[in-house]
C-alpha positions in Angstrom: 94.5 91.5 132.6 96.5 92.7 129.7 96.1 91.5 125.9 99.2 90.6 124.2 99.5 91.9 120.6 101.0 89.2 117.9 104.4 91.3 118.0 104.7 90.9 121.9 103.8 87.5 121.7 106.8 87.0 119.2 109.3 89.2 121.0 108.4 88.0 124.3 109.5 84.9 123.5 113.1 86.2 122.9 115.2 86.7 126.4 117.0 89.7 125.4 113.9 92.0 124.7 112.2 94.5 126.6 109.1 92.6 125.8 110.2 89.6 127.2 111.4 91.9 130.4 107.8 93.5 130.7 106.4 90.0 130.4 108.3 88.4 133.3 107.9 91.8 135.4 104.1 91.4 134.8 104.1 87.8 135.6 106.0 88.5 139.0 103.2 91.2 139.7 100.6 88.6 139.2 99.3 90.2 136.1 97.0 87.8 134.0 98.4 87.9 130.4 96.0 86.6 127.6 95.7 87.3 124.0 93.1 87.0 121.4 92.4 84.5 118.9 93.4 86.9 115.9 96.5 87.7 117.6 97.3 84.1 118.4 96.5 83.3 114.5 99.2 86.0 113.6 101.7 84.7 116.2 101.4 80.7 115.4 101.6 81.7 111.4 105.3 82.0 112.3 108.2 81.5 111.7 108.0 80.3 115.2 108.7 76.5 116.6 106.5 74.3 118.1 108.6 74.6 121.4 108.1 78.6 121.3 104.4 78.4 120.8 104.2 75.9 123.9 106.4 78.2 126.0 104.1 81.0 125.1 101.0 79.2 125.6 101.8 78.2 129.0 103.0 81.6 129.9 99.4 83.1 129.1 97.6 79.9 130.6 96.4 79.1 127.5 93.9 82.1 127.7 93.6 82.5 124.1 90.1 84.6 123.7 87.8 83.9 120.8 86.3 86.7 118.6 82.9 86.7 118.6 80.0 88.6 117.1 80.2 91.6 120.0 83.9 92.0 119.1 83.3 91.6 115.2 80.7 94.5 115.5 83.2 96.6 117.7 85.9 95.9 115.1 83.9 97.1 112.4 83.1 100.3 114.4 86.7 100.9 114.9 87.8 100.1 111.3 84.9 102.9 110.1 86.2 105.2 113.1 89.7 105.3 111.4 88.9 105.6 108.0 88.5 102.3 106.6 92.4 101.4 106.2 92.1 97.7 104.9 95.8 97.1 106.4 94.4 97.7 109.8 91.9 95.2 109.8 93.4 92.5 112.0 94.5 95.5 114.3 90.6 96.5 114.5 89.7 92.9 115.8 92.5 92.9 118.1 91.9 96.1 119.7 88.2 95.1 119.8 88.8 92.1 121.4 91.0 93.8 124.0 88.4 96.6 124.6 85.7 93.8 125.3 87.5 91.9 127.6 88.4 95.2 129.8 92.2 94.6 129.2 95.1 96.8 128.2 97.0 95.9 125.1 100.7 95.4 125.1 102.1 95.8 121.6 105.3 97.1 120.1 103.4 98.9 117.5 102.0 101.5 119.6 101.5 104.0 116.8 99.0 101.7 114.8 96.9 101.3 117.9 96.9 105.1 119.5 93.8 106.0 116.9 91.8 103.5 119.0 92.1 105.3 122.2 89.0 107.6 121.6 87.2 104.1 121.3 88.2 103.0 124.9 91.8 101.0 124.0 94.1 101.4 126.6 97.7 100.4 126.3 99.9 98.7 128.6 
């Protein structure tokens, strides 16, 4: 399974992007795509149209996974491990959700997530 970061959801909706090409390739290979509720919130915050939201929701087959206690506690550990950088709080939650789901994370901001590799995050 591949979890999609908010930037991947946004860029994946644009036909001429590398992210869209990767999404199409992964789907053709039978890869299951999903996202965390945190990344979904960032995505639907927009600006995106209802049609784009619906299209992406269908692509991920409505697999928008909740962030519960275990993800929140892991996110706190990640936050502390990277030096308590406040701008990274959402990234910590997105990374924790992917780790807990046993999923690789697809993101266009790989530099923001490399710090989580030591805690088990795999990037797609």
